[in-house]
C-alpha positions in Angstrom: 22.6 5.7 -20.6 26.0 4.1 -20.3 27.2 3.0 -23.8 28.8 -0.3 -22.5 25.6 -1.7 -21.2 22.8 -2.9 -23.4 19.4 -4.1 -22.1 16.8 -6.6 -23.2 13.6 -5.9 -21.4 10.7 -8.3 -21.1 7.5 -6.7 -19.9 5.3 -9.1 -17.8 1.7 -8.1 -17.3 -0.3 -10.1 -14.6 -4.1 -9.8 -14.9 -7.0 -11.0 -12.7 -10.4 -9.6 -13.4 -8.7 -6.3 -14.4 -10.6 -5.4 -17.6 -11.6 -2.1 -16.0 -8.0 -0.8 -16.0 -6.3 -3.1 -18.5 -6.9 -1.1 -21.7 -5.2 1.9 -20.3 -2.3 -0.2 -19.0 -1.7 -1.8 -22.4 -1.9 1.6 -24.1 0.6 3.0 -21.6 3.1 0.2 -22.3 2.7 0.7 -26.0 3.4 4.5 -25.6 6.7 4.1 -23.9 9.6 6.2 -25.2 11.8 3.1 -24.7 9.7 0.1 -25.7 10.2 -3.2 -24.0 11.7 -5.8 -26.3 8.9 -8.3 -25.7 5.7 -8.4 -23.8 4.0 -11.4 -22.2 0.9 -11.6 -20.1 -0.3 -14.1 -17.6 -4.0 -14.2 -16.7 -5.1 -15.8 -13.4 -8.6 -17.1 -14.2 -10.2 -13.8 -15.2 -14.0 -14.0 -15.7 -14.2 -10.6 -17.4 -12.8 -9.4 -20.8 -9.2 -9.4 -19.6 -7.9 -12.2 -21.8 -9.8 -10.9 -24.9 -8.3 -7.4 -24.4 -4.8 -8.8 -24.1 -5.1 -11.0 -27.2 -6.7 -8.2 -29.2 -3.6 -6.1 -28.4 -1.4 -8.9 -29.9 0.1 -9.9 -26.5 0.6 -13.6 -25.9 -1.3 -14.8 -22.9 -0.6 -17.6 -20.5 -3.8 -18.7 -18.8 -3.7 -20.1 -15.3 -6.1 -21.2 -12.5 -8.0 -18.5 -10.6 -6.3 -19.6 -7.3 -2.8 -18.9 -8.6 -0.8 -16.2 -6.9 1.0 -13.2 -8.3 4.4 -14.7 -7.9 3.3 -17.9 -9.6 2.1 -15.8 -12.6 5.5 -14.0 -12.9 7.3 -17.4 -12.6 5.2 -18.8 -15.4 6.0 -15.9 -17.7 9.8 -16.2 -16.9 9.7 -19.9 -17.6 7.9 -19.4 -20.9 10.4 -16.9 -22.2 13.8 -18.6 -22.9 17.0 -16.6 -22.3 18.3 -14.8 -25.3 21.5 -15.8 -27.0 24.2 -13.4 -28.3 23.7 -14.6 -31.9 20.0 -13.6 -32.2 19.4 -10.9 -29.6 18.0 -7.5 -30.7 18.3 -4.5 -28.5 15.8 -1.7 -28.5 17.1 1.8 -28.0 15.8 5.3 -28.7 17.2 5.0 -32.2 15.3 1.8 -32.9 15.9 -1.9 -32.9 19.5 -2.9 -33.8 21.3 -6.2 -34.1 23.5 -6.9 -31.1 26.6 -9.0 -31.4 27.2 -9.3 -27.6 24.7 -10.7 -25.2 22.8 -7.9 -23.5 21.6 -7.9 -19.9 18.1 -9.3 -19.5 15.7 -7.4 -17.3 12.1 -8.1 -16.3 9.6 -5.3 -16.1 6.7 -6.4 -13.9 3.3 -4.7 -14.2 -0.1 -5.2 -12.7 -3.2 -5.0 -14.8 -4.2 -1.9 -12.9 -0.9 0.0 -13.3 -0.3 2.4 -16.1 3.3 3.7 -16.5 4.1 7.2 -17.8 5.7 7.4 -21.2 9.2 7.9 -19.8 9.0 5.3 -17.0 11.0 2.5 -18.6 13.5 4.8 -20.1 14.2 6.5 -16.8 14.4 3.2 -15.0 17.1 1.9 -17.4 19.0 5.2 -17.3 19.2 4.9 -13.5 20.5 1.4 -13.4 22.9 1.9 -16.3 25.4 3.7 -14.1 24.8 1.6 -11.1 26.0 -2.0 -11.7 25.3 -3.1 -8.1 21.6 -2.4 -8.6 19.5 -5.4 -9.2 16.0 -4.0 -8.6 14.6 -0.5 -9.5 11.1 0.8 -9.1 9.1 3.9 -10.0 7.2 6.4 -7.9 3.6 5.1 -7.5 0.8 7.7 -7.9 -2.9 7.3 -7.5 -5.1 6.1 -10.4 -7.9 8.6 -9.9 -6.1 11.4 -8.1 -2.9 11.4 -10.2 -1.2 14.0 -7.9 -1.5 11.7 -4.9 1.8 10.0 -4.0 1.1 6.4 -2.8 4.7 5.2 -2.6 8.2 6.1 -3.4 9.9 2.9 -2.2 8.5 0.8 0.6 9.6 -0.7 3.9 8.2 -2.6 6.8 8.0 -1.7 10.5 9.0 -4.1 13.3 5.3 -4.6 14.1 4.6 -5.6 10.4 3.1 -2.2 9.3 3.7 -1.3 5.7 5.7 1.8 5.7 6.0 4.3 2.8 7.0 7.4 4.7 4.3 9.4 2.9 2.2 12.1 4.6 -1.6 11.8 4.6 -2.8 12.6 1.0 0.7 13.8 0.1 0.7 15.5 -3.3 3.4 15.1 -5.9 5.5 18.2 -6.3 8.7 16.6 -7.4 9.9 16.0 -3.9 10.5 12.3 -4.6 12.0 12.6 -8.1 15.5 11.7 -7.0 17.2 8.2 -7.1 17.4 6.7 -3.7 18.3 3.4 -2.2 15.3 1.8 -0.5 14.4 -1.6 1.1 12.0 -2.5 -1.6 9.8 -1.2 -4.4 6.3 -2.0 -5.5 5.8 -4.9 -7.9 3.7 -2.4 -10.0 6.5 -1.3 -12.3 9.3 -3.2 -10.7 12.4 -3.6 -13.0 14.5 -6.6 -11.9 17.5 -8.2 -13.4 16.5 -11.7 -14.7 19.7 -13.5 -13.4 19.1 -12.1 -9.9 15.4 -12.9 -10.0 16.3 -16.6 -10.8 19.1 -16.6 -8.2 16.7 -15.5 -5.5 14.1 -18.1 -6.6 11.6 -15.4 -7.6 8.8 -14.5 -5.3 8.2 -16.6 -2.2 5.4 -19.2 -3.0 4.2 -18.6 0.5 3.4 -15.0 -0.3 0.8 -15.4 -3.0 -0.3 -11.8 -2.8 0.7 -8.7 -0.7 4.1 -8.1 0.9 5.9 -10.1 -1.8 7.7 -6.9 -2.9 9.1 -6.2 0.6 10.3 -9.8 0.9 12.0 -9.9 -2.4 13.7 -6.5 -1.7 14.9 -7.8 1.7 16.4 -10.9 0.2 18.1 -9.0 -2.5 19.8 -6.8 0.1 21.0 -9.8 2.0 22.3 -11.4 -1.2 24.5 -8.3 -1.7 22.5 -6.3 -4.2 21.0 -2.8 -4.1 17.4 -1.7 -4.6 16.6 1.8 -5.8 13.6 3.9 -6.4 13.7 6.1 -9.4 11.3 9.1 -8.8 11.5 10.4 -12.3 9.7 7.2 -13.4 6.1 7.1 -12.4 3.3 4.6 -12.5 -0.4 5.2 -11.9 -1.8 2.4 -9.7 -5.4 1.7 -8.8 -4.5 -0.8 -6.0 -7.7 -2.7 -6.8 -7.0 -5.7 -4.6 -6.0 -3.6 -1.6 -9.0 -1.4 -1.9 -11.3 -4.4 -2.2 -12.4 -3.5 -5.8 -11.9 -7.1 -6.8 -12.0 -10.5 -5.1 -9.0 -12.1 -3.5 -9.0 -15.7 -4.9 -5.6 -17.0 -4.1 -5.4 -20.4 -2.3 -4.1 -19.0 1.1 -6.7 -16.1 1.3 -8.9 -17.4 4.1 -12.5 -16.1 3.6 -11.1 -13.9 0.7 -10.3 -11.1 3.1 -7.5 -8.9 1.9 -6.6 -7.4 5.4 -6.3 -10.9 6.8 -3.9 -12.0 4.0 -1.9 -8.8 4.2 -1.4 -9.1 8.0 -0.5 -12.7 7.8 2.1 -12.0 5.0 3.5 -9.1 7.0 4.2 -11.3 10.0 5.6 -14.0 7.6 8.1 -11.6 6.1 9.3 -10.4 9.5 9.7 -14.0 10.9 11.2 -15.5 7.7 13.9 -12.8 7.2 14.9 -11.7 10.6 17.9 -13.1 12.6 16.9 -16.1 14.7 17.8 -14.4 18.0 15.3 -11.6 17.2 12.4 -13.8 16.6 10.9 -13.8 20.1 11.0 -10.0 20.3 9.5 -9.7 16.8 6.8 -12.2 17.6 5.9 -10.3 20.7 5.6 -7.0 18.8 3.5 -8.6 16.2 1.1 -10.0 18.8 0.9 -6.7 20.7 0.4 -4.7 17.5 -2.4 -7.2 16.4 -4.2 -6.9 19.8 -3.9 -3.1 19.7 -5.2 -2.8 16.2 -8.1 -5.2 16.9 -9.2 -3.1 19.9 -9.2 0.0 17.7 -11.3 -1.8 15.1 -13.8 -3.0 17.8 -14.1 0.6 19.0 -14.8 1.6 15.5 -17.5 -1.2 15.3 -15.5 -3.2 12.6 -15.4 -6.6 14.2 -14.5 -8.3 11.0 -11.3 -6.4 10.7 -10.6 -7.0 14.4 -10.8 -10.7 13.8 -8.5 -10.4 10.8 -5.8 -9.0 13.0 -5.8 -11.8 15.5 -6.4 -14.6 12.9 -3.4 -13.4 10.8 -0.9 -14.3 13.5 -2.8 -17.5 14.3 -2.5 -18.8 10.8 1.3 -18.8 11.1 1.1 -20.8 14.3 -1.2 -23.4 12.8 0.9 -23.8 9.7 4.6 -23.3 10.7 6.1 -25.5 8.0 6.0 -22.8 5.3 7.9 -20.5 7.6 10.5 -23.2 8.4 11.0 -23.9 4.7 11.4 -20.2 3.8 14.0 -19.6 6.5 15.9 -22.6 5.3 15.9 -21.3 1.7 17.1 -17.9 2.8 20.1 -19.4 4.6 21.3 -20.8 1.3 21.0 -17.3 -0.4 22.4 -15.2 2.4 25.6 -13.3 1.8 25.2 -10.5 4.4 23.5 -10.3 7.8 19.8 -9.6 7.8 20.7 -6.5 9.9 21.9 -4.9 6.7 18.4 -3.6 6.2 18.2 -1.9 9.6 18.7 1.7 8.1 15.5 1.2 6.1 13.3 0.1 9.1 11.4 3.1 10.5 12.2 4.0 14.1 9.5 3.6 16.8 9.3 7.4 17.4 8.5 8.0 13.7 5.8 5.4 13.8 4.2 6.9 16.9 4.2 10.4 15.3 2.7 9.0 12.1 -0.1 7.2 14.1 -0.9 10.4 16.0 -1.1 12.4 12.7 -3.4 9.8 11.1 -5.6 9.8 14.2 -5.9 13.6 14.3 -6.6 13.5 10.5 -9.4 11.0 10.9 -11.0 13.0 13.8 -10.8 16.3 12.0 -11.8 15.0 8.6 -15.6 15.6 9.0 -14.9 19.3 9.8 -12.5 20.0 6.9 -13.8 21.8 3.9 -14.1 19.4 0.9 -11.8 20.0 -2.1 -14.7 21.0 -4.4 -15.7 23.7 -1.9 -12.1 24.9 -1.5 -12.1 25.6 -5.2 -15.3 27.6 -4.9 -14.1 29.8 -2.0 -10.6 30.3 -3.4 -10.2 34.1 -4.1 -9.9 34.9 -7.8 -6.6 36.4 -8.8 -6.0 39.4 -11.0 -4.1 37.2 -13.4 -7.2 35.1 -13.8 -9.8 37.8 -14.6 -7.9 40.9 -15.4 -7.3 44.0 -13.3 -10.1 46.0 -14.7 -12.7 43.2 -14.6 -15.7 44.4 -12.4 -16.5 40.8 -11.4 -13.5 40.9 -9.1 -15.3 41.8 -5.9 -13.5 40.7 -2.8 -16.6 41.1 -0.7 -18.3 38.5 -2.8 -15.9 35.8 -1.7 -15.8 36.7 2.0 -19.2 35.2 2.9 -18.4 32.1 1.0 -15.2 31.5 3.0 -17.0 32.5 6.3 -19.8 30.0 6.0 -17.9 27.3 4.1 -17.4 25.1 7.2 -21.2 25.3 8.0 -21.9 24.2 4.4 -19.4 21.4 4.8 -21.1 20.3 8.0 -24.6 20.4 6.4 -23.3 18.0 3.6 -22.7 15.4 6.3 -26.1 14.6 7.7 -25.0 11.9 10.1 -22.6 14.2 11.9 -25.1 17.1 11.8 -27.8 14.9 13.3 -25.4 13.8 16.0 -24.6 17.4 17.0 -28.3 18.3 17.1 -29.2 15.3 19.2 -26.4 16.2 21.6 -27.6 19.8 22.0 -31.2 18.7 22.7 -30.1 16.1 25.3 -27.9 18.7 26.9 -30.8 21.1 27.2 -33.3 18.7 28.7 -30.7 17.3 31.1 -29.6 20.8 32.4 -31.3 20.2 35.8 -29.0 17.2 36.4 -25.8 19.3 36.1 -24.3 20.1 39.5 -23.3 18.3 42.7 -25.6 15.3 43.2 -27.3 14.7 46.6 -30.2 12.9 48.1 -31.2 9.7 49.8 -31.4 7.7 46.7 -27.6 7.9 46.2 -25.7 4.8 47.3 -23.2 4.7 50.1 -19.7 4.2 49.0 -18.4 0.7 49.7 -15.8 0.3 52.4 -13.6 -2.2 50.6 -12.9 -3.4 47.1 -14.5 -6.7 47.9 -17.7 -5.0 48.9 -17.6 -2.9 45.7 -17.2 -6.0 43.6 -20.0 -7.7 45.4 -22.3 -4.7 44.7 -21.4 -5.0 41.1 -22.5 -8.6 40.9 -25.8 -8.0 42.6 -28.8 -8.6 40.2 -30.8 -5.6 41.5 -29.6 -2.1 42.5 -32.1 0.1 44.3 -30.7 3.5 43.4 -31.8 6.6 41.7 -30.2 9.4 39.7 -30.2 11.9 42.7 -30.9 15.6 42.4 -28.9 18.8 42.5 -30.6 20.0 45.7 
């Protein structure tokens, strides 16, 4: 860490019915190699034990209404912690807390109640920003809460159609491939480290983005204001993503019907329309509409009409309430130092999006036929190093049948798919006489024109049969 830069870090924990994860989050903060100088928590109307857990840990808690958003909670914490003065500031380092004669830099470390940082997370974040004075925001690598080898994010961006883009492969495992320091468009608010002066200069999180996509919006505005945003892969946070995965209710004011997908899609469209150049707005709006219709059709085919309605309603909400969008664009003009096109290198190209969509589709189709992980462990051949060369239990033949019939066992563990295949085979057998060229007097005569064909379609009764193969 650079010797000429000292840091005063305020950790801000935002909770909302997060008692399930909060105890581990608080313990992870307390176990940091480089402790934050102060911790403050904001609770948005939790009905569980969140407030009690925080107070029992000795953390001061600001209690707010249940309908308050994430950005409002962070703003409340910042307003409740006055800026430090050079006369009284203490700076925490690896050697302990020392009196500092000069005013250190103030940074805010923002954490969710369902995000537990690794012990070296804050230390590595500060080390990365120490030698990069142009950096105003730094974020960690985000790993899964349950599968802690699963990489969720290592920086985040947004596509032209509003899709949240992480660049991760399906179920990508952490093997150190994202442990470098890299400039990105934005980082997750779970573990975000941001300079306090910049946070206040940008006006904090946009009040119109109470939940979801507020991280991308803040990163975009920071770039346009002339600052850099980096991800620090050596710092990691385990995140449960409880709101995204619908493991708790969405109670913010703008969450129509408390549906997370609807709020996420609405906020994605808002970010694109609020931050893009004015001459690109028609093209972006057309892409948003087209993408919403396409995704809604897919949801309808998957028999998920609720999600299909969310896609269409998300764009409609912006049209019915345009004043928030107008106000946000006006505010961004006052903060703009560079062109919004400065973020173009971080926007994924259309070809990359198409390839990712194809890969996800193939993965969804083949998922029922893949061997589950617990079966993969069973059929994995045992190695000499595991059991010893002279161990008689090492019998290669013993493991061959397991591997040979593993896919059948995987299929039998999915009764719905297994029943579908059996039904298909039975129907195919009993309909075997209908296979071939159809002929017979019951077959209809082909219409001579399109008009006649359409008329036949509208007729209430059709005297036709199935025909025969003779």
